[in-house]
N, C-alpha and C positions, 0 to 999 in steps of 0.2 A: 263903389258900392256905398251903398245908403247905412249907417250904422244899423238904422229900422230891419234890412233884410241880412244881420248877420249871427253867426253860431259856433261858438267854442266850443271844442268838442275836447279830450283825451284823446291823443293820438299819438304813433301818424297816423295817416289816413288807412282803413283797412280793422278797426277796433270794432269789440263789439260798440265803444261811444259813438263813433262814429254812425254805425248800424241803427243804432238809440235814437240821435239827430236827424240822421235823415227821416228813418221812419213818424218819429212826431211831427216831425213838422212839410213833414206831406198832406198832413191832414188843417194844417194852419195857416192860411194866406197869408202876406205881408200886407201891410196900409197901403203900399204903393204899387203891389203885385209884381212887384219887383221878385225875381228867383230868391231863393235863400243863399246864401253865400258858405260854405262850411269852412271853420278855420281851425285850424290843426295847432293843438298848444303841447307839451312835454309832461307835461307833472296838473297833479289834480289844483293843485296850488296858483299853478298861472291857469287855470280855466278861471276860477273863483276871483283872481288877480283883473283878468280884462274885463271881464263884469264887473267888477265896482269900481274902474277905469272910467268905463264907459264907452271902450276899446269895439264891443261889440254890442248885443242886443240880448243876446241870453247865452247862457252857459247850459253844457251838457256835462252832466257828472254819475259814475253806478257811486251809491249808497247801502246796498246788499246786496249778497246773496246767496240764495233759497237755501246753499248747503253747508258755503262758509263764514255766513253771516255777517255782518259791518265792515265796511269800508272807514278805516280809523281815520286813514289821512281828508275824508270826503266831512265825518263828524266834530273833527278836530276844525277844520277851515269852517265853518255854521257857529263854532263855536263868537269867533270873531268878525267874522263878514259881514259888512254892511249889505248882505242880498236875500234877496224875496225868491221861496219856493211857489213855482207858479202853474207847475205841471210833473207830471209822473209818466214813467213805461216800464212796463216787466218787457222783457225782448227773456224768449227764451234761449239758453245758450249749449250748442250743440260744439262740441271740442273735436277738431282733427288733426291727424301726424300729418303735417305737411313739409314737402321738401321740394329740390329746383325736379322740374322734371329727369325722370330716368334714373332716381335715387333708389337703390332694394334695399331694404330695411337691412340686410345684414353687412351693410356698408358705413350705419350711423355710430359717432359715435358721443354725440350729446344731445340732449332736448331741449330747448330752449323756449318760453315762456315766462307771461305774470305769474308770480308765485301764487297768486289766488288760482289760478287755471294748472298752475301743477297739482296742489293741494288739490283740487276735484278731480284732477285723473291720476291720483296718485294711489291705486287697488290696480288700475289698468295698468300702468307705466312700470309696479312691480311685479306683475303675472308676466307683463310681455317683455319688458327690457327693462331687469334688473338692474343691467349689467352699465347701462351710458350713464356718463355725466347728465347730471341737470342743471342749468345756465337759468338765473332770475334774470328777469327783461325789465325794462318798466312798464313796458304793454305787451300783449299778442303782436302788437303790429310790427313793432320796434324785431322780434323774434324771427319776425318771416321776413325782415328786410334782411336778417342774417343768416338765413337757413337761402338764403339765395346767394350770399356772399361766400360763403363757408363752405368747405368740403364735410361733408358727414355730421351736417347741423341739421337737425328736423326744427320746424318749430311744434306748437300746438295752439291752434288757433282757431277762426271760423270760416265758413266758407268764402264770404267774405273779404278776407283777407287771402284766401289761395288766388282770387278773382282780381284782387287789387295788387299783387304782386307776381303772377303767373307760373304760380306752384302749383302741384299737383297732390292731390291730399292722395297716400299713400292707406291710413287708415282713417275709418269715419267712426265717429260717434264713440267715442272714446270716455267719454266723462263719466265717473261712476254713479252717478245719481241721473236716471231720465228725466227727473222733474226739476232738474236743474236749469236756475231763472236768474237776473241778476235787473233789478230796480234799478233805476236812472233818476233823477232829480233834474227838473228844468229851473234855471236861476235867470232869475233878474234881475236887475235894480228898482228900489221898496218903491211898491205902487203902479210901478211900470203896467202888467201882465201882459197876456196875449192880447195879440194885434186885432183878432177876431173874437174875442170873450165866448172860444167856445166852451166856457165851465160855465156860462150864463145857462139856468135851469135845469142844470145833472140837479139829480135826486141822492147821488151818494157823495159828496165830496169829503176829503180828506183833511184838514188841520194838524199840523204840525206842529209842537210847541218846543222850549228848552227853557229845563227847570232847574235852578241850582235851592237848595237846602243847606240849612244847620246841622253840623253833624252831632244829630242826637238820638236817641230813642225813639226808637216809631217813624222818624222821617219818611219813612218810604209808604206806610201804611197811612197816613194823611193825608200824602199826594193821591194814593187811589183813593181811597175812601171817597173826595168827593163821585168820580165818576161812576161808583158804585150805588151811591145815594142817588144819583139823579137818572140813572138809568143809561148814560152816553157808555156808545161803545167804543172802546178804546182798544187799539187795534197791534200798539206795539208797543214797547218800556224798552228804552236800552240805556245802562249807565256808563259813561265813562270820564276819566280825572278831567280834575276842571282846570285843571295846569296853574291854578294860580296857588294854592296849598298839599302838601303833601297827604295823603287818603282823602283828600275831597271830591266829592261825584257832582255829578251834573246827570239830569237824568232828560234822553232825548223822548217826547210822546207823540205819537198818534191817533186819534182818534176820528170817527167816522160823524159827520151829520151835516142835513140837508141844508144849502141857503148858503149864499156867498158872502152877505153881509152880516158876518159876528154881532155889529157892534147893535142890530134888530134882533137880534136872537136871544130874547131874555131866560132860555134853559140856560144858554149858553156863558151871559155877562153871569149868571148865579157861580158856573164852575169857575169862571175866573177870579171870580170875588173871593169864593174859598179856597183857591188855588194861592192866591197872593196871600192870604191872611196867612198858610203855611210855610210858603217858600220866603227864600230871601231875594231870588228873581225872577223873573219871568220872562218870557221873551215870543210872541207871536213869530215862526217862521215863514208859515203861508196856510192860506186855505186853496185848493184845488181839485180837480179831477180825480176819481177815484182810476187807476189805470186796471183795462183788465185784463185778469191773470190768465198769462198762456195754458191752455188743457195740453193734459197729459202728453198727446200725440205730437203737438210742438214741441215738446221738449226734448223728444227721443230721438 
């Protein structure tokens, strides 16, 4: 299979990352018209590494959930990885309680899932199955595999996982919030881009940047002030430890602006100049088409 046709995702098969990869790349053609090959990796770090090494053309990783917030592993990898964000997709998350066919609720002893999925269903679990043991897994799909092998174990996962592993849906839609959704990033090596340049001409594009500041009074204000002065739509700001020194932070910032070529956008170049004057480092992580947000009905 040509490298140009390969996509890495957080596996195993049946994860929401797998579903996100299939959905996103269904709308993007390979340069050779070869069908996409989806490759499963056991961790977010492995997905990043596979893209950096050139083992695959693209990678798909979760970056934030609408109710539980940022995925820290992804943000930490973005601090150092030599990759570019070339796309995003938002997937509505419907969690179901899955078990082997014929399993009854009364026979369950354990609920297994990824820690974020357990957190997204904590109220339902506390109300309906409070006595059960909770087991954290690397992914929802790993929990689904566990449910196929161990008696008394149910998994929290999506319908895709149920279909993939032949599990039965004991209870559907157990997430605590109907608007629950997860945003996934599409990664590539710098300068590669999507094969069909589907972003071109989009009127609504997002740029992600990574900023480090000196630990001085007013540092955050000086970062935000240029966005306000230039009337640029800042859609997200998130702080993470820099991993360099204690109590030093970096900021992940997303802003919305039309036009793929930032070098020819005078307003954005003005923004970058002002930001560099107030920061110790600035890195553009990528500019890409803004994902359509799922409606309330899609997430329920």
